C-alpha positions in Angstrom: 0.0 0.0 0.0 2.8 2.4 0.9 4.5 1.6 -2.4 1.3 2.3 -4.3 1.0 5.7 -2.6 4.6 6.5 -3.5 3.9 5.6 -7.1 0.8 7.8 -7.2 2.8 10.7 -5.7 5.6 10.2 -8.3 3.1 10.1 -11.1 1.4 13.2 -9.9 4.7 15.0 -9.7 5.5 13.9 -13.3 2.1 15.1 -14.4 2.6 18.5 -12.8 6.0 18.8 -14.4 4.6 17.8 -17.8 1.8 20.4 -17.3 4.3 23.1 -16.5 6.3 22.3 -19.6 3.2 22.3 -21.7 2.2 25.7 -20.3 5.6 27.1 -21.1 5.4 25.7 -24.7 2.0 27.3 -25.1 3.3 30.7 -23.9 6.3 30.4 -26.3 3.9 29.5 -29.2 1.8 32.6 -28.4 4.8 34.8 -28.2 6.1 33.5 -31.6 2.7 34.0 -33.1 2.6 37.6 -31.9 6.0 38.3 -33.2 5.1 36.8 -36.6 2.0 38.9 -36.8 3.9 42.0 -36.0 6.5 41.1 -38.6 3.8 40.7 -41.2 2.3 44.0 -40.3 5.7 45.7 -40.5 6.3 44.2 -44.0 2.9 45.4 -45.2 3.7 48.9 -44.0 7.1 48.8 -45.7 5.4 47.7 -48.9 2.8 50.5 -48.7 5.6 53.0 -48.0 7.6 51.8 -51.0 4.5 52.0 -53.2 3.8 55.6 -52.0 7.4 56.6 -52.6 7.3 55.1 -56.1 3.9 56.8 -56.9 5.4 60.2 -55.9 8.2 59.7 -58.5 5.8 59.1 -61.4 5.0 62.1 -63.6 1.4 63.3 -63.4 -1.0 61.3 -65.5 -2.5 62.8 -68.7 -5.9 64.3 -68.4 -8.6 62.4 -70.2 -9.9 65.7 -71.7 -6.8 66.1 -73.8 
């Protein structure tokens, strides 16, 4: 009976350790997802800025009345 209790205690400790590791992995995953989202947003803004800078360099379009 004592051996069974020790085994149950050991298994609970292992389960708690596994749960902590899983929680840490989940936090890491969320952090990475947030960073990836911010990186995509940054790239979109860089692209928009490049397009705006390019458009400013173009000569004015011809009027359709001409």
